[in-house]
C-alpha positions as CSV (number, residue, x, y, z in Angstrom):
1,M,14.5,-8.9,23.4
2,E,14.5,-11.0,20.2
3,S,16.9,-10.1,17.5
4,F,16.2,-8.4,14.1
5,E,18.4,-7.7,11.2
6,V,18.0,-5.8,7.9
7,T,20.5,-6.3,5.2
8,K,20.4,-4.6,1.7
9,K,21.7,-5.6,-1.7
10,H,21.2,-4.0,-5.1
11,D,20.0,-5.9,-8.1
12,G,20.2,-3.5,-11.0
13,N,17.7,-0.6,-10.3
14,V,15.9,-2.6,-7.5
15,V,17.1,-2.7,-3.9
16,V,16.4,-5.8,-1.9
17,L,15.9,-5.7,1.9
18,N,16.3,-9.1,3.6
19,I,14.7,-9.0,7.0
20,K,15.4,-11.6,9.7
21,G,14.2,-12.4,13.1
22,Y,11.5,-10.6,15.1
23,L,9.9,-7.4,13.7
24,D,8.0,-5.8,16.6
25,A,7.7,-2.4,18.4
26,H,11.3,-2.6,19.6
27,T,12.9,-3.5,16.2
28,A,10.5,-1.7,13.8
29,P,12.7,1.5,13.9
30,M,15.5,-0.6,12.3
31,L,13.3,-1.2,9.3
32,E,12.0,2.4,9.4
33,N,15.6,3.6,9.2
34,G,16.4,1.3,6.3
35,L,13.4,2.4,4.3
36,Q,14.0,6.0,5.0
37,S,17.6,5.8,4.0
38,L,16.5,4.3,0.7
39,I,14.1,7.1,0.1
40,D,16.8,9.7,1.0
41,Q,19.0,8.2,-1.7
42,G,16.1,8.4,-4.2
43,Q,15.7,4.6,-4.4
44,F,12.0,3.8,-4.7
45,R,11.9,0.2,-6.2
46,I,12.2,-1.9,-3.1
47,V,11.7,-5.6,-2.6
48,V,11.4,-6.9,0.9
49,N,12.4,-10.6,1.3
50,F,10.7,-12.2,4.5
51,K,12.4,-15.5,4.0
52,D,14.1,-15.3,7.5
53,L,11.4,-13.4,9.4
54,I,10.0,-15.3,12.1
55,Y,7.5,-12.9,13.7
56,I,5.8,-9.6,12.8
57,S,3.6,-7.5,15.1
58,S,1.3,-4.6,14.2
59,A,4.2,-2.2,14.7
60,G,6.1,-4.0,12.0
61,L,3.0,-4.0,9.7
62,G,2.7,-0.2,10.3
63,V,6.2,0.5,8.9
64,F,5.0,-0.7,5.5
65,M,1.9,1.4,5.7
66,G,4.0,4.4,6.7
67,F,6.2,4.5,3.8
68,I,4.1,3.2,0.8
69,E,2.4,6.5,-0.1
70,N,5.7,8.4,-0.4
71,I,7.3,5.6,-2.4
72,R,4.4,5.3,-4.9
73,N,4.3,9.1,-5.3
74,N,7.9,8.8,-6.5
75,Q,6.9,6.2,-9.1
76,G,8.2,3.3,-7.0
77,D,6.7,0.4,-5.0
78,I,7.4,-2.1,-2.3
79,K,7.0,-5.7,-3.3
80,L,6.9,-8.3,-0.6
81,T,8.4,-11.9,-1.1
82,N,9.2,-15.2,0.5
83,M,6.7,-15.1,3.4
84,N,6.1,-18.1,5.4
85,P,2.5,-19.2,5.8
86,K,2.2,-17.8,9.3
87,I,3.6,-14.3,8.4
88,F,1.3,-14.3,5.1
89,R,-1.8,-15.1,7.2
90,V,-1.2,-11.9,9.2
91,F,-0.8,-9.8,6.0
92,D,-3.7,-11.5,4.5
93,L,-6.2,-11.0,7.4
94,L,-5.4,-7.2,7.3
95,G,-6.0,-6.9,3.5
96,F,-2.4,-6.3,2.4
97,P,-2.7,-8.5,-0.7
98,M,-5.0,-5.8,-2.1
99,L,-2.4,-3.1,-1.4
100,Y,0.9,-4.8,-2.1
101,D,2.3,-7.3,-4.6
102,I,3.1,-10.4,-2.5
103,M,5.1,-12.9,-4.5
104,E,6.6,-16.3,-4.0
105,D,10.2,-15.3,-4.6
106,E,12.6,-12.4,-4.8
107,Q,13.5,-12.9,-8.5
108,Q,9.8,-12.8,-9.5
109,A,9.4,-9.4,-7.7
110,I,12.6,-7.9,-9.3
111,T,11.3,-9.2,-12.7
112,K,8.0,-7.4,-12.2
113,F,9.8,-4.2,-11.5
114,N,11.6,-4.5,-14.9
115,S,8.7,-5.5,-17.0
């Protein structure tokens, strides 16, 4: 099984999740737990940085769809950043750019939350 890691940092009122490795059916629960933990803490302004993500499966994509409604119902959002072209193609093919802000870099996403 390939490795996956989620790390969290705060930037003002925004939480940045850095995801690393392979996000698939085996590792998706780690991301789910990370997002659920943020919701439980009342943190709904989330940036997910994909800089170190190598692979994403449909299970990984499903995690984002599973949380977005709850987060937006609480006046929050999930913004996605730093995708390599291969990962972006997967999101693009499924129409995610119409549902999510996908940005070049983390700071751009944080700034958009605060504007």
